[in-house]
C-alpha positions in Angstrom: -3.4 9.1 -17.0 -1.5 11.2 -14.8 1.5 12.5 -13.0 4.3 15.0 -13.0 5.0 13.8 -16.4 1.7 14.6 -18.5 2.3 17.7 -19.4 5.6 16.9 -20.7 5.3 13.4 -22.5 2.2 14.3 -24.4 4.2 17.0 -26.4 6.5 14.0 -27.7 4.1 12.8 -30.2 3.3 16.1 -31.7 7.0 17.2 -31.8 7.4 13.5 -33.2 4.6 13.9 -35.6 5.9 17.7 -36.5 9.2 16.3 -37.2 8.3 13.5 -39.5 5.3 15.0 -41.5 6.5 18.6 -41.4 2.7 19.3 -39.0 2.2 19.8 -35.6 -0.1 17.1 -34.0 -2.5 19.6 -32.9 -4.6 17.2 -31.0 -2.4 16.6 -28.9 -1.7 20.8 -28.6 -5.2 21.2 -28.0 -5.4 18.6 -25.3 -2.4 20.5 -23.2 -4.1 23.3 -23.5 -7.4 22.5 -22.0 -5.6 20.6 -19.2 -3.5 23.5 -18.7 -6.8 25.7 -18.2 -8.9 23.3 -15.9 -8.0 25.2 -12.8 -9.0 28.6 -13.7 -12.2 26.9 -14.7 -12.6 25.1 -11.7 -11.8 28.4 -9.8 -14.1 30.3 -11.8 -17.0 27.7 -11.3 -16.4 27.6 -7.4 -16.2 31.4 -7.6 -19.8 31.7 -9.4 -21.2 28.8 -7.2 -19.8 31.0 -4.1 -21.7 34.1 -5.8 -24.8 32.6 -6.0 -25.1 31.9 -2.7 -24.3 35.4 -1.3 -20.2 34.9 -0.4 -17.0 35.4 -2.2 -13.9 33.7 -2.4 -12.0 36.4 -0.3 -13.0 35.1 2.9 -14.6 32.4 2.2 -13.5 28.8 3.8 -12.8 26.1 1.3 -11.8 23.0 2.1 -9.8 21.0 -1.1 -10.4 17.4 -1.1 -7.3 15.5 -2.9 -3.6 17.0 -3.9 -2.1 14.1 -5.5 -2.0 13.8 -9.0 -3.9 10.7 -9.5 -6.3 9.1 -6.8 -4.7 6.5 -4.2 -1.3 7.8 -5.1 0.9 10.2 -3.4 2.3 12.2 -6.1 1.5 15.7 -5.9 4.6 16.6 -8.1 2.5 19.2 -11.2 -0.3 18.7 -9.5 -3.1 21.0 -11.0 -4.7 20.9 -7.2 -1.4 23.2 -6.0 -3.1 25.7 -9.0 -6.4 25.9 -7.4 -4.7 26.6 -4.2 -2.6 28.9 -5.4 -5.7 30.9 -7.4 -7.9 30.7 -4.1 -5.2 31.9 -1.7 -4.1 34.7 -4.5 -8.5 35.8 -4.2 -8.1 36.1 -0.6 -9.8 32.5 0.6 -8.9 30.7 3.3 -8.0 27.5 2.5 -7.3 24.1 3.7 -6.5 20.7 2.5 -7.1 17.0 3.2 -5.1 14.3 1.4 -4.7 10.7 3.0 -1.9 10.3 0.9 0.2 13.5 0.9 2.0 14.3 3.9 -0.4 15.9 6.6 2.1 18.4 7.2 4.0 20.2 4.2 7.1 21.7 5.5 8.0 25.7 4.2 9.0 26.1 1.9 7.1 23.6 -0.3 6.8 25.0 -3.5 3.3 24.9 -4.5 1.6 23.6 -1.9 3.3 26.0 0.8 0.5 28.2 2.4 -2.2 25.0 2.5 -3.1 24.1 5.7 -3.8 20.3 6.2 -6.7 19.0 8.0 -8.4 15.7 8.0 -11.7 15.3 6.1 -13.5 14.8 9.2 -17.5 15.8 9.7 -16.0 19.1 11.6 -13.8 20.5 8.8 -15.9 19.5 6.2 -19.0 21.3 8.0 -17.2 24.2 8.5 -16.5 25.0 5.3 -18.3 27.3 2.9 -17.0 25.4 -0.1 -15.4 21.8 -0.5 -14.0 21.1 -3.5 -13.4 17.4 -4.6 -9.8 17.7 -7.0 -8.2 14.0 -6.6 -11.2 10.7 -6.1 -9.3 8.9 -3.6 -11.0 5.5 -2.4 -10.3 6.6 1.0 -12.7 9.4 1.3 -16.0 8.9 2.9 -17.9 10.5 0.2 -21.1 9.8 2.5 -19.6 12.0 4.8 -18.8 14.5 2.1 -22.5 14.9 0.4 -23.9 14.8 4.3 -21.4 17.5 6.3 -20.7 19.9 3.6 -23.1 22.6 3.1 -21.7 23.0 -0.5 -19.6 20.7 -3.2 -17.9 21.3 -6.3 -17.6 18.0 -7.5 -14.7 17.6 -10.3 -14.7 13.8 -10.5 -18.1 13.2 -10.4 -18.5 10.9 -7.2 -21.0 12.2 -5.3 -24.8 13.2 -6.0 -26.9 15.1 -4.2 -28.7 18.9 -3.7 -25.8 20.5 -2.0 -23.3 18.8 -4.7 -22.8 20.4 -8.0 -20.6 18.6 -10.7 -18.4 20.0 -13.1 
């Protein structure tokens, strides 16, 4: 499940339940709340990991892998990855992103993706990053290279393993 409609459509069963039964569908509301706060959770976890490595978010070079809402798609509307990037930029990080499906150049003004430098996920770009954050599990990513070339990876998709990998 995912896409730009995800934050909106799950609210429909809650609205319907409240209208017909007189009670809100709290489970859906709680799930929406958790989903809405995941970007904050990711950035907080990354900040703690950088701190453990003697770095701060400010001034760190962070490479985000995946901007699309779902793997193997180009739909970046309402993507939580944009919020992760926005938070990191506000904290002073140097943020770039690699996504083989989302346009390699994001024209200004591009809304939530504006200010994100697009790069390819090469051995050089992975090695140059203080932290790599896997946000969308595209099949096109070379996960062996991500694990081998990155000094630290925050894996939000449970696709990697290794001493330099932290699973969120």
